[in-house]
C-alpha positions, 0 to 999 in steps of 0.5 A, a space after each residue: 127885238 132881243 138883238 136890237 136890245 143887245 146892240 143898244 146895250 153895247 152902244 150905250 156901254 161904248 158911249 159911257 165907258 168909265 163915264 168918259 167925258 171929253 175934257 176940253 176946258 181951256 182959257 178961251 182968251 189965252 187959247 184964242 191968242 195962241 191960235 192966232 200966233 200959231 196960225 202966223 207961224 204956220 204961214 211962215 213954215 208951210 206953203 199951203 197952210 189952208 189945206 184940209 189937214 192944217 185948217 184946225 192945226 193952230 187951234 189944236 197946237 194952242 190946246 196942246 200947249 195949254 194942256 202941256 203947261 197946265 202945271 202953272 195952275 197947280 200948287 204942288 205943296 197943296 197937293 201934298 197937304 191934301 193927304 198928309 197923315 200922322 204915322 209912326 213910320 220911320 223907314 224909307 218910302 220909295 215911289 219909283 218909275 213915275 212917268 213924266 213928260 215936260 217941255 224944255 224951255 230952251 227949244 220948247 221941245 219935249 223931254 220924257 222919262 221917269 222920276 224916282 222919289 224917296 223920303 224918310 218920314 218924320 211923323 207924317 206921310 202923304 198919299 203915294 199918288 200925291 208924290 206922282 202928282 207933285 212930279 207931274 205938276 212941276 213937269 207940266 211947265 216950261 222946264 229944265 231937268 235940273 230945276 225939275 229935280 230940285 223943285 220936286 225935292 224941295 216941295 216934299 222936303 218943305 211940306 212933309 219935313 221928313 228926315 230926308 228926300 231923294 229924287 232921281 230923274 232919267 229923261 230922253 230929250 228931243 232937243 238932243 235926238 231931233 236936232 243939234 247933236 242928234 244922239 238918239 239914245 242919250 239919256 240924262 240923269 239928275 239927282 238931288 238929296 236932303 237930310 239923311 240921303 245927303 249925309 249917309 252913303 249907306 242910305 243913298 246906296 239903299 235908295 239906288 238899289 231899290 230904284 234899280 231892283 226889279 221887285 215886281 
């Protein structure tokens, strides 16, 4: 009896780790239309699109695309406003190494990398996780790295009204590694600044030092 009880507890544990529930909620109409379109694409590319491994591939791709472009349903400014606090802090706040993935709008191939963000508060701060969520909200759209950099900067600048904002993105683009020029290790870096980061070289240098330093 004791052995059965232990086994049941173990099974219950693995069935309920962190109260996990599969997040499988998608717009049914959009998903169905995408599934149909990807089925047509698959028929053009694959000699045997009905084989077992491909039967549900159009639906899987449809759901994947809905997931990877869910940023269109997010309001990044509201994300920041949901956790804005008055605080008498006027030094640089840096959130670095924010992992992101996005989809290049030219070839609809992924690019992935890290975002580094800093801002100098001007009476208000925001929750640190909100900076990462803003980056994610803009990244999960069809994007250009250059535009993504500016959108993150402008959202923080326009919402928090800080003394200055700095954003740097380093990313590896699959459209460069998998096709075309086929350079496997080429990394693209983009940057955008406002306020004190734009006017003051010493402030920019401090930011670059902090995002490159190994402090942990």
